[in-house]
N, C-alpha and C positions, 0 to 999 in steps of 0.2 A: 504494500500500500504506500503510495507516494505521500510525502509530507505536504500539507496544505498551507499556503500563505507564507508570509515573511515574518514569522513569529520572532525569530532571533534578532531582528533589527529594531524591535520596539524596546524602549526603556521607560520605566516609570519615573515620573517627575514628582518629587516630594516637596515641591513648593506649594504652600496652601492655596495660592492663587490658581494653581492648575488642578489640584485634586479635590478641592472643596466645591461641591455643587450646591449653590445657594437654595434656600428654602423656596419651594414653589408647590402649592397644593396639587398642581397637575402631575408632579413627579410621583405622587403617592398612589395615583390611580392607574390601573392597567389600561392598555390600549383597547379600543372598542371593537368588538366583533361585528363585521358587516360594514364598518367604516374604515378603521385602520387595519383590520385583519380580514382576510378572505373567509367568508362563512363556510364554504365547502372545505377549505383547508383546515379550519378550526374543528369542524365536525369529524373529519378524518383523524386528526391528531387525538381528539378526545376519545374516539372509538378505540384507538390503540392504547390509550392510557399514557400518552407521552408526557403529560403534565403532572403525573402523580395522582394519588387518591385523596389529597386534601385540598381544600379551598386555598389555604395559604400558599401551597406550592404552585397552584395554577396562577395566582396573582403574581407571585415572584416571576414566573416564566413570561407573563404577558406585559410586564412593565417595560418602559423604555430602558435601553441598555446603558446609555451615557458613556459609551466607549470613545466615540469620535467627537472632536470638538465642534465640527459642523453638524447641526441638527439634521440636515438633509441626508448627509452621509450616514449618520448614526441610525436614521430611520430605515436604512437598507438592511440592517441586521435583523434576523428573525430567530425566534426560539425554536429549538428542535426537540429536546427532551430533557427531563429531569435526570441528573446523574447521581444525586445523593442528597440526604437531608439528615439533620441530627439536632441535638439540643441547642447548638450554637449557630445554626444557619443552614443554608442550602447551596447546592452546586448544580448548574445547568449548562447545557451545550447550546451555543449560538452559532449561526452561520451567516455568511454574506455571499450573495450570488449576483452574477451580472445580468444584463438584459436578456441573455439567452438561457438563463436559469442554470448556469454553470457555477459550481462552487469555486469561490476564489479565496475565501478566508474562513477561519473558524477559531473559536476560543471557548474556554470553560470559565464561567463566571461563578466565583465563590462569594457568597454574601452572608454576613452575620449582622445581627440586629443590635443596635444600641437603644436601650429603653431608658426612660428618665429615672434618675436616681441610681443607676448602675455604677459599681466601683470599677473604674477604668485604669487603676494604677498599674495592674499587671499587664493588661492587654495593650495599653498605650505607652506606659512608662512615664516617669516623672519628667525626665529630660525632654522626651518627645512632646509631652503634653504642653510644656511651657512655650516652645517655639513652633511646634507643628501640631495644632489642635486636630484631634480625631485621626491621627496617623497610627495605624496598627504596627506594633513592634514585629508581629509576624511577617508583615509585608516587607519591612526593612531587612530582616534577617534573610528572607528568601532571595531578595535582590542581591544582598551581599554574597550569598552562595553562588548565584548566577554569574556574578562578576569574577569570582575566583575560579569556577569551573562550570561550564554550561551543562555538563553531564550530571552534575550533582543533584539537581532538582528541576521540576518543570519551570520554564521561563516565565517570570512575572512581566507581563507586557505593560500593564498600567494599573494604577491604584486610584480609587475615588471614594469620597465620603458624600453620600447623597443625604442632605439634611431634610428632616421631616419636622423641624422646629426652628423658629426664628433665631434662637440662641444656640442652635446646634446641640441641644440636650437630648435629642432623639434623632435617629437616622439609621443609615445602612452603610456599613463598611463593605467596599466592593474590591475584590482582587480579580483582575482579568488575566487569566493564566493560559499557558500553552495547553492544548487539549491532548490528552493521552488516550487514543482511541480503543485500546484493548483492555480497559478496565484495570482492576487491581490484581496484585499477585495473590491475594487471598481468594479472589473469585476463581482464578486459574487452578489453584491447588484444591479447592473444593470440587471443581469439575473432575480433576484427575482422581480424587478420592472416590467420587461417585462411580467412576468408570473402572475402579480397581486397578489403576495404573500408577506407576511412579513417574515423575518427570525425568526427561533425559538428563544424564549427568553433565553433559556439556552445557546445557541450559542452566542447571543448578550452579555450576561454576561461574557461568556468565553473570548470573544474579549476584553471586557472592562477590565477584570482583567489582561490579558496579556499585554495590553497597560500600565496599572498601574505598572506592573513589569518592563517594558521598561523605564518608567518614573523614577522608583527607581534607575535604573542604571545610568540614566542621572543626577539625583540629587546627587548621591554618589560622594565623592571626587575622582578625577582621580588619577591614579598612579603618584607618585612624579616624576618618571623618564619619564613621557609621553612626547613625542616629539611634541605634539600638543599644549602644554602650552607655550605661547609666553610671557615670563616674562617681556620683554621689553615694553609690551603694558600696564603694570600695574604700576600706578604712585607710589603706596606706599605698595607694597606687602611685607609682613613680612618675617623674616628669616624662621619662621616655616610656611610652605606653608599651613598646615591644618587650620591655623587661618584665611586664606583668604576665606575659604568656597567656593572653586571653584565648579561650576556646569557646565553642558553642556546644551546649548540651541539647540534644534533640528531645529526649525524655518521653518519646512516644513512638519508638520504632516498633513496627509490627507489619505483617503482610498486608493488612488493610491500607497502610500508608505507603506502600510501594506501588507506584503506577506503571503501567506498561505502555510506553510511547510507540512511535513509529519505528520501523526497521531502519538500519543504517542505509544511507544513500548509496554506499559502495557495497554491492552484493557480494563481493569477495571477502568482506570483513566477516559477516555472518548474516543469517536471515531471521534472527530472533528479534522480538520487540525490545526496545531499550528500557530497562528498569530505571525509575527515577524516584528518589525519596521525596515524600510530600508531607504536608500538614505540619507546620512549624508553630502552631498555636501555643504549645507548651514550652517552646525552646527559649533558651536564655544564654547570654554571654556571661561567663564566669571566669574567675582566676584565683590565685592563691589568697588574695586579700578581700575576696567577696564576702561581705558581712551576711549575705543571704544564704550562703552555702554551709551546711545543708538545711538550715532551718526552713527555708521556703520551698525546698525541692523534694522533701520526703513524699508528698502526696501526688506529685505529677507523674502521669503515665497511666497505662492500662495494667491492672493488677497481674494478669497472667504473663505479661511481658516485662515486668519491672525487674531491675537488677537485684541480685541477692542483698547487696548492701543497702538498697532502698527499703527493703522489707525487713531489715535487721535479722537476716537469716543466721541462725546459730548464735544469737546474742547471749543465750544462757549456757553455752558450752564452755568447757575448760579452755579451749583455744578457739575463739570466734574466727570464722573464716576470713572476715574482712579486716582483721588486724586491730579490732577495737579493744577497749578495756574488757577485762574478764568480769562478768556479772553473773556468777553462779549463785551468789547469795546476796541478800540485801543487808542493810546496816545492822539488822538484828540477827544475823547469821541464819536466816531462813532460806531454804532452797528456793530458787526462782524458777518459774516455768517460762516458756517462750514469751507469752504475752506481757508478763510483768517485766522481764528483762528488756524487751523491746521498748516498753514505756519508759523505763529508766534511761535507756540509751537516748531516746528522743529528748527527754527532759534535760539530761546532761548537756547534750549538744545545743539545746536551745539556750541554756544559761551560760554556756561557755562557747564564745564564738570560735576560739581555737580548740574546738572539741576533738574527739578521737575519730570522727567520721567526716569525710568530705567527699564530694563527687567530682571526678575528673574525667578525662577522655575515655578511660576504661569503661565508663558507663555507656558510651556510644558503642564501644566494641561489643559489650554484652548485648546491646540491642540488636546488633547485626547477628550475633550468635543465636539469640532466641528466634529471630526471624528465619534464619536458615534452618534451625532445628524444626520449625513448623513446616517449612518447605520440603525438607528432606524426608521427614517422617510422615507427613500428611496427617499428623495427629490433631486432635481437637485442641483448642486454645489452652485449656487448663491441664493438659496432660503432664507437662513438666512439673507443675505445682503438685500434682498427685503422686508422681513416682519419685520425686527427689528424696534424698535421705532425710529422715525426720529426727534422727538422733545421732550423737557423736560417733557411736560405734560403727553405724552403717556408713557414715561419712568417711571414716578411716578405712573401712573395707573397700570403698570406692576409690581408694587412692587419694584421699583428701579432696573429694569432689562430691557434688550433689548427685551425680549419676555415674554408673560404671562405664557406660559407652552409649553412643548414639545408635539405637536399634531401629530397624525397620521390620515390618511384619514378614516380608520375604527376605531371606538371607542373601547376601552378596549383591544387593541392588546397587550399592555405591562403593566406591573405593575406600580403603582405610584412610587414605590421605584426606579425603573430604570429611569423613566422619570424625577424625581426630582433630581437625582444625575447628570444626563446629564445637566440639567438646571443649577445646581450649578457650574458645571465645566466651563460653558460659561457665567458666571456672568461678566458683564463689569468691575466691581471693582475687581482687582486682590486680594485684601485682603479678599474678601468674598468667594473666591474659596476654595475647600477643600485643606488642607495641604497634603503632600505626604503620611503621616501616615494615615490620614482620607481616602484618595483615596484607599490605599491598603486594609484597613479594610473594607470599604464600598463595594468594588467590591468583596472581598473574601466572605463576608457575603451574598451579593446579589446572587452570584453564588451558594452558598450552599443552600439558601432558594429556588431558582429556581429549583435546582436539586431535592430537597425534594418534592416540589410541583409536579414536573413531575413524580416522583416515586409514589406518592399517586394517581395520575391520572391513572397510569398504573395499580396499584393494584385494583382500583375501576372498571376500564374497564374489567380487567381480571375476577373479581368476577361476574360482571353483564353478561358476555358472557359465563359463565359456565366453566371457566378455573379451573384446578386442584389446590388446595391449595399448593400442593407439588412442583408445577412448578414456576420458576422465571418468573414474568410477562414480556413479551417482550415490547420493546419501541413502543409507539403509532406512527401512521403515521405522526402526527403533530410535532413530535420531529426530524424527519429525515431531514438532511441537504443535499440538492442536489448540491453537489460541484464537484463530481468526473467526469472528462471528460465532456460530455454533457448529463449526465443522467437526467438533468432537462427537456429534451424532453419528459420524461415519466410523468411529473407532470401536472395534469389538471390545466387549467386556474383558478385563484382564484377570489375573490370578491372585491379586493382593488380598481379596476377601475382607474388605472393610465392611463393617456392619451398616446396613441401610438405616437412615434416620429420618424422622419427620422433618428435622431441620433442613435436610437436603431439598425438600420441596419448598419450604418457606423461603429459603435463601436463593435457590437457583431458578425457581419457576414462579412462585407467588409473590415475590418481592416487587415492590412498586418501581424499583430502579432497573429491572431487567430491560435490556434494549428491546423496544417494541418493533423495530424495523428489520430484524434479522429472523431467520427461521426459528420457530419455537424449539426449546430444548426437549429432547425425548430421552429420559433417563432409561438405563438398561432394563428392559422388561423383565428379564429373568430375576434380576436382583430386587426389583421394587414391585413385583406382582401382588404381594400381600397387602399393599396399601390401596385405599379406595381410589378409583379412577378420577373422582372429583378433585383430588389433590393435585392433579396435573393441570388444573385451571386456577386462575386468580380467585381469591375469596369473593363470594357473592357475584362473580362474573362481572366485576366493574370495568374490566378491560378485555379486549379480544386479542389473542395471540394467533399468529399465522404460521403456516408451514413453509412459506416461501419468503424470500427477501422482499421488502417493500420497494417496488419500482415506480411508485407514483412520482410524477414530476410537478405536482401541484406545489406552489409556494405560498407564503403567507400574504403576499400582495400580488396583484395581477402583473404578469410579465409582458412587456411591450403593450 
């Protein structure tokens, strides 16, 4: 699939005169069907459920985009479908087409709502709020990463705050992002789990290396002029900012936050979608003299993917894995359990800024490790929490580790090199995890070895099947990644034997964010035959799914 538009040429302007959209009651209302929007187009999109199942989502999709400075040019952008929604906002796909109805540009709009009275200290930051009202710290950090390495995160094309109040006390933060057409890594791994197949090892190494590249951008010193660096939060930052060794903590790495972009433009590089780390809403710049570390960072993240030092793993053991103080007993010599030791650790680190726990770049490395653990094992989110060592004796038996090894349901699926590197990344002791340099080198070498092994397997198969020595051996079926649209429907059920779950229907078929314009998903009949046939349809039939790709050329406004 070819990349659309000139996404990489856009740069956000963080000047308030450029990103603040002044209050106008008209901005709050959606465009009118039959006047601004073609009635036939609207009915067709509603029939497919493209705008989600909630009124708020439809209103979000039908409002003006406010991407272009010229209102006439901005009016040429039309909504396509809802990509996601959560507690903090929504994401939707917009496209721009020319007079011949040919797609010329596209973007993903991420919008979060500011309600009156909301505490914006964390999301905007004190430094930002003084000079740049209503500027999201998340947007600044993502732009910083784009500047350091375009491969690290989806490109932030523009940023706006659309005011819904004369004093800007209410409104909508809007981030206009590069669109990643192949969804999330989590969606792909769920598909492969449903079909009882493991992902090709070359692709797994490809993801691993791309996350290492994202980690490199997080570890590198941010631009000195970055608006997301809150110097007032550092107790003893030096005049030379480089001496502080600032890093960015992502604090919410997981497969859901890794998006799959377009394939490389050079077909000889590889034909896999490019993974990109996304969602920097919980991210923060920190350093050795950051007064907020760890006090303000314990809670950030998704529980199943939090690093062991964030959850005070082993805080009540004789030798805590994270190198913290020993808290086997309280002041009255009573034996402590995990919950009380964890509480004591948090209280101590809150009262003592130079506490015994602090979060550094190894937290990012752990996030890469847990993400890759989920990708390699195809396990449910909380599996690592469930199987990790619960007591010190088991921890010692595992070789001072929370798990003995990275296991898959089928033996021999992945190389020991891959499994051991994942295990090292999720070591409970931050000092034992790979350094950033090690991570880059190990993933680069692992990818190269996996590609060489795949090439040798091609050549062997080509020779055994009587192929001409002058021909280039084609890729083997085992190398193919089924990620485009729902081509996985053509993949026979595999031998992995994962248990069929009701959640498979809810997430892969009945979810309101399933792409309505591609062939509907058909879960393996033999595996899911015990479930009611009605589960293969959206609840209450509020939308219609089709067996063929949508070929309609109707657009939201009349063409010519």
